[in-house]
N, C-alpha and C positions, 0 to 999 in steps of 0.2 A: 657510590661511585658516581663520578662527576659525568657531565654531559661530553666533555672532550674526550674522556677515556671510552665512553659508550660509543661515540662516533668513530674513534680509531679502531677499536675491536670490531665495529660493524663493517667498517672498510676492509680491514685485514680478512674478516670471515669471508666477505664477498670475493675478495681478491684470491683467497686460498681456493674457494670453490671453483671459480672461473679457471684459475691456472691448473687445478687438478683435473678438470674436465678437458681443457684444451690439451694438457699433456697425456693423458689416457687416450684421448682420440687420436693424437699424433703418434703416439707409440703403437697403438693398435692399426693404424693405417700404414705406418712404415713396415711393421711386422707382416701385414696381409701382403704388401707390396713385394717384400723381399721373398716371402714363401712362394708367392705365384711366379716370381722370377726363377726361383729354384726349381719349380715343377716344369716351367717351360723348358729350362735345360735339360732336366732329366727326360722328357719326351723327346728333345732333340737327340740327345745321345743314344736313346734306345732306338730311334728311327735310324741314326747312323750305324749303329752296331748291327741291326737287323739287316741293313743293306750291305754288311761286310766291310764298313769303314772302321776297323778296330783301331786305327791311328788316333781316334777321337780320345782313347784312353791312355795314350801316351803321356807320361808326366810332362807338365809344362804346357800342354795344350790348352787353348781357350776356346770354349765352345759357346757360340753366340744363340740366342733364342731361334733364329731363323735356321739352324742346322749348320751354318758355317763354321769353321774351326780354323786356328792358325797357331803360330808359336806363342808360348806363354811369356809372362812378363819376367824380367830379370829377378832371382831371388826366389821365385816359386819352387818348392821342393817337389809337389806334383800337384795336379789339379784336385786331388782329393775324391777322384772317381774310382769306382769299382763296379765291375760287371760280371754277372754269371748267368748261365743258363740253367733252367730247371726242367728236367725231363718229366714226361707224362707221369711217372712213378714216383716223383718228388726228389729225384737225385740232382744235386746241384753240380755244375761244371764250371770252374773259373775261366773267365773269358779274358781278363786283362785289367789293368789299373792298378790301384792299391792291392797289396798282397793281404787281403782279409777275406775271410769266409763269411758270407751274409747268411743269417739264418732264413730258414724257409718256413715261415708260418703257416698255419693251416689255410689262411685265405690265398696264399701264393700256390699251395699244393693243389687247391681246388681249380684256381685259373689254369695251371699248368695241365690238369687232368681234363677239364671239361670246359674251360672258358672260351668264349666267343673270340674271334681274332680281333685285337684291338681293345679288349676289355682290360681295365687297369684297376689297380689298388695302391693307395699310397699310405706309408706308415712311418712313424718316428722309431728307430732302433738305437741300441746301444751295443757297440762291439768294442770290447776292451775298455779304455777310458775315453773313446770317442763317440760321438753322437752322429748318426747318419740319418738322412731322409732317403727312404727307399721307394722306388717305383717298380712294381711288378706288372708286366703287359702280357697277356695272353697271345700266342701265336696262332692257335686253332689248329684243327685238323690232326690233333694228336702229336703236334710238334713241340709241345710243352710250353714254356714261358721264358721271358728275359727279365733278369733283375738287374736294375741299375741304381746305384746309391752315390751320394756325395756327402763329404763330411761338412757338418753345419756348425761346428763349434766356433769357428771364426765369426760367422754370422750371429751366433748367439752372444759372442762377446761384444760385437759392434751394437747389438740391440740392447744389452746390458749397459754399455757406456751411454748410449742415448738415453736410456731410462734415468741414469744418474744425472746426465745433464738436465733432463726435464725436471728432476726433483730440486736440483740446485737453483735452476731458473725460477720455478715455482716458488721456492723459499725466499729468493732475492725479490720477487714480485710481491709476496706477502709483506715482507718487511717494508719495501717502498710504499705499498698501499697503506699499511699501519702509519708510517710517517707522514704521508700525504694526507691521511684522515685527520691524524692530530693537528697538522697545521691548519688544515680547512676548518676543523671543528674549532680550534682557537680563534681563528678569524670570525667565524659565524657566532660564537658564544662570547666573544669578547664584550659586546654590548649587554647582553644578558647577564653576564658576571657584574659588571658595572652597576647595572639595574638592581641586582640582587644585593650588592654592597651598599647602595643608597638605602634600599627598604630596610635591611639590617640596621643601618645606623638610625634610621627614623624611628625603628621599633625599640631602639635601646635609649636614645637621647630624647625621643619625642619631638624633634624638630620637624615640622612640615612646611618651612619656607625654603626648602632645598629646590633647586632647578635641576630637572632631568634633562641632559642633552638628547635631542632627537635627531638621529642620523638615519637617512634613508626613508624610504616609503614602504617598506616590507613590513612583515608582521611584527618584527622587533620594534621598528620604527613607530607603527601604530600603538604598540604597548607603551614605549615610552611616552608618547603623546597623551594617551589615555591615562598614564600614570602621573604626568604632569598636571592634567586637569584634575585629578582626583586629589592630589596635594593642594591644588589651588582652593578646591572647594572645602577641604578639610581645614585649611588655613583661615577662609572666610568664615566657617561654622564656628572655629574656635574663637575667632575675633568677636563675631555676634554674640557668642556666649560670654565673653569677657565683658563686652559692652552692656549686655542685659544685666549681668551681676552687678556691675558698677552703678548702673542708672538705678537698678532697683535698691541697692543699698542707699543710694543718695535719697530717693523718693520714700523709702520706708523710715529715714532717719527722722523726718519731721513729724509724722504722727506718732512714733514711738516716743519722741521726746515730749510730745505733748501729754501722751498717756502716762508717762513716768511723772511728769509734773503734776497732772491731776490726781495720779495714785498717791503722791506725797500729800496732796492737800486732803485726800480721804482720812489721813490719820487725824485730822482737826475737824471732821465733819460735824461733830457735835457743837463746835464753837460757832458754826456758820449759821446765819439767818435761813430760815426756809427758802426763800427766793434764790439765794446763792446756793443751797443745796441742789435745787431744781437745775440751775443752770449748770453746776458741775456734772450732775447726772447726764443732762442732755448733751454736754460737751463730750463727755466719756462715750455715749451711746453714738455720737456722730463720728468721733474719732474711730471707734470701733468699726463702725459700718464702713467708713472710707478705707480703713486698712483692709477689711475684707474684700471690698471691691478692688483694691489695688492688687491684693493677692491673687484674686480671680483673673484679672486682666493680664498680670505677668504669666500665669498659666497659660491663658488663651494665646498671648504673643508667642511663648515658647513652642505652642503646637500649631501656630498658624502655617507653618512650612509644610511641605508634603512629607508624609512618612508613610511607613508600612501600613498603619492602621487606617490611613485615609486613602483607600483604594478608589482610583478614578472610576467614574461611571457616568452615565448620561443624567444630567441634573437639568430639571425644569425650573429655570429662573422664575417664572410667574408663581409656581408654587412656594419657592423660597421666599419670594417677596411676600406672599399671603401670610405665610406663618410669621415672618417678622413683624408685618403690620398688626396681626392679631396679639402677639406679645406685648407690642407697645400700648395697644389699645387696652389690654387688660391692666397694665402697669400703671399708665397715665391718664386714660380716659380720652386721649386725643383721637381725632378722626385721621385716618390715612387711606389716601386713595392711591390705588395701584393701577397703573395702565401698562399692561404687559403684552408682548406677542407670546407665540407658543414655540419660540426656537429654544431648543435644548442645548446645553453645552456638555462638553466632556470634561470632568473635573472632580473635586472632592466636594461631596454635597455637605459635609459638616463644616468645612472651612468657608464655603460660599454662604451658608446660612449665618455663620458668625460675622462675615464681612457685611452683608446687608443688614442684619440686626444692629450691628454698630451704627452703621449710617442713620437708620431710623432713629435709633434711641439718641443719637448725637442731635438730630433735627428736633427732636422732641424737648430736649433739654435747653436749646438756645432759642426755641420758637415759643415766646411767652403768649402768642395770640392763640387761646383756645378756641376762637370761633372760626378759625380757618383750618382747613385740612393740610396735612403734610403730603406732598405729592411724591410718589415713587413710580418712576417710568423705566420700564425694561425693553430695550429694543436692540435686536441683533447683538446680544452679549454685552451691552453697554447699559449699566445700572446708574441711574441719576435720582438723587433724593434732594427735593426742593423744600426750603422752610421759608418763613416769612420773618425771621429774627433780624438781628442787627447786622447781619452780614459779616464778612471777613475782610480785615483791612488788607491792603496791597502788600504791605510789608510782612504781613502773617501768612499770606496765601502759599508761599514757597515752603513754610515750615510747620504747616498743621499737621501734616503726616509724620513728622519727627517724633522719635519717643520721648514721652514725658514733657513735650512741649506744650505750653498753654498761653494763649493771647491774654493780653492785659484785660480784656473785657471778659474772659473767662475764668479768671483766678478766683472770683468770688463765688462760682458756681461749684458744685461737687464734681468729682472727676480726677482721673490720674494723668491724662494726656496719652493713654495707651491705645484708645478705641480706634482712632484713624491710623495709627502705625499697624495695627493688626490688619486693617483693611488694605494697606499698601502692600504688606507682606503676602496677603492672599492673592491680590491681583498679580503680583509679580511671579507668584508661583504657578499661576495660570496664563503666564505670557502677556499679561496685559499691563496697564498702567492706572494711576488714579489721577483725578482733576478736581479743579475748584475753581469756581467763578461766581460773579454776582448774579442774582436772579432779577430779571427784568421786574420792576415794581417793588424791589425791596428783598432783602434776604440773600440766601447763598444756595448754590447748586453745587453738591459734592457727589462724587461717585467714583466708579472704576470700570474698566473694561477686561475682557478676557480676548486672548488672541484669536482672530476670526478662523483659523484652522481648527478651533476646537467647537465651532459651531455645528450643531446637528439639526437640520431643517426637520420640523415636526409637523405643524398643522396651522391653520389660520390664526392670525392675532386675534386678541380679545381685550377687553376692558374690564378690571377689577376694581371694585369700590369696597373699602373696609372702613366702617364707623363703629362707633361704641354700640349702637343699636343692633346692626345686623350685617350681613355680608352678602353683596349682591354682584352678579356677574353681568356686564352689558356688553353686547356686540358692537363692534366698531363698523 
């Protein structure tokens, strides 16, 4: 069942309940007022008959509630009134009005025999084919009682007609409410239907480059805006995936071609001199090592963005820098000094460790001076790694963080050109950015920042030094 149909049915149901309640209350109120009016008329006629004014029973007389009476309207057959007296022993005597004999029920006999003056009893009776409302009033003192009745068939017909009118009006209100609910639901759900159509089209054809119209600022408008943002992110993710696959295919082609060439040479390895064999094996080992490193960095690059497995937490960047420095020290034997404060950041520990580690390893690779330390500085969410290598040319500074980009000075060195691209992705995932500039005295300073809103103040800053021999902490 569609939302439009549900809206229409809901409107119709509410309208039916309201119209039914209003109709029942209106009918009950009208019936009560008519009955009260009849009872006042009966009391007035009883008072008049008891005072000897029998003319109130004359056909055509109109009795007012205050006891006055006058000529009836043209066309009235009679007033529908009938009166009789009931003796103390229960014997009825006709007094006037319509020529019918009123029944004397037990309550009327009791009032006639022993009722107090003015004590009354009202009942609904049927005489022949007519329905009467009867009022019995005790006279007291052994004088019996008076019975006055009036024909209420006309009143019942009027009330029945009123009930029919209420029923038809309620039905008309129900249909009008259903129609109004349908039209209103159609207007409300028009944007939802359009959004549903777009979603179904995307699920069938896989196109995420669709633009979703955003109308209004209500919940549907916000949903459309969120849907547009989601599609934009899906499109960006798909483009990034395609670009990564294309770049990976391009970069894997070179080492695979070299491996294929060397593998073909292996068929004639017995014909090669010993030094050529050694060079061939060394080439194979180097190409295999570079290929493995390239695959590892491709996996790291694919995982560098935020994911469900990288839950955000409080990360101590000083501890991250220490671990990165220790790994580089064990791998290369280089001395790394870390100057860090104790400000924590909110982010992915695994991604931040990967980014800092790539920066330190990059510095160790390009800094050929083993007698000088690599400097790592962490301050207020800004990580800077300084080396004393050849530096970065002005033309290369803007592209060193691009995927697979390698400067001319780095082409002879091992690597894939993905390490700094991973750093950039991690920084952007944490609301920050990357930077590079020349180091005073030679070399380069490369690093990244995280958004200041992610900073979590912790404790006093400190200085950490990491060397091949030991790890020490010095207060600043």
